[in-house]
N, C-alpha and C positions, 0 to 999 in steps of 0.2 A: 717732250714736250707738247702739252696740252693746247688744240688753236684755240684762238681768242674769238671765232665766229664762225661760220660758213664756207666763209669765202677762203679765209684759210683750210679751215678743213677740204675743199676741195681743190686746192694745191698740192695738199697732202699725199691726191692719187696721184702723184709722179713716182713716188716710194714704189718699191718691188712690198714692200710690208707695210704694215698699221705701227705705228710704235710703241715699244716693249710698255713705257709705260701710262698707256692707254688704259683705260676701262673696256672690259670683254664689251658691253654694250656696245662702245664706241668705235671698237675695231668690229664689230658685228655689221656697224653701218656703214664704216669705210669699205668694207668685202663687196659689201652689194654695190654702194658706188661704183665701186674697180671693176663691177659686172661678175662676180662670182657669187650668184646667187645660192650656191653650196655651201662654201666657206663659212655666209653671211648664216645662213639656216644650223650649221653645225653648232655655232656659237649659241647663236639665239636659244633653239629650242633646250641648251642647259642652263640657262638663268634663271632662274627661279623667283624671279622680281619682278614688277607691274611693269618696267623696262622691257625685260624680255621679251613679254607675253606682247609688249604693243609692238616689239620691233616683228615678232615671230608674227603677229597680224597683218603687219605692214606687207612682210614677205610673201605670205601664202594669198593676199590681195594683189600681190603684183602679180603672181605667176595664173591668177582669174579664178583661184577655188576659194570664191567669198564663203562657202558656207562653214571651212577649214579659218577664216579669215577671221568669221563673226566670234565663232567660240573664242578667238586668243583674244580679240576686243572685249569681249565677255569676262573673259578670267583679268584680264584689266582693267574692270572696271571703266572703260571708256565706247562710245556709239560709234560706228562703224560710220567713218569719214562722210563728208560730201565735199572734199577738195580731191585734188590730182593727187599720185603719186609721190609726182618731183615734190611738191609743197610738203605733203607729209614725212620726205624723206629729210628736207631742211627742219621742218617742225621737231621733230626726235633729235638730229644731232644737236639742234640751239640748245634744246632741252638739256639733254645729256651734258652736255660743255659747260652748263649752268651749274649742274651737280657736283 
């Protein structure tokens, strides 16, 4: 079941795997929030959507690769964020839940 908000998303992190009925984007965000950057990146790099590019950008920003992150933000037609990574994760999750 798709989470109804960010708090419900965070509670889902107690599980071993993201729910099967979630979008690939939400699963990528789940893996990142769970602490598995590689699993998240594997999904995001194969998502040919603006959200996939945004998640890909966020992940490279998180690893400190601002050049690569900037490329992916441009692919998503988004500016480089001026807020925290925690806030960016929250915004991405909320946006993906709303779609």
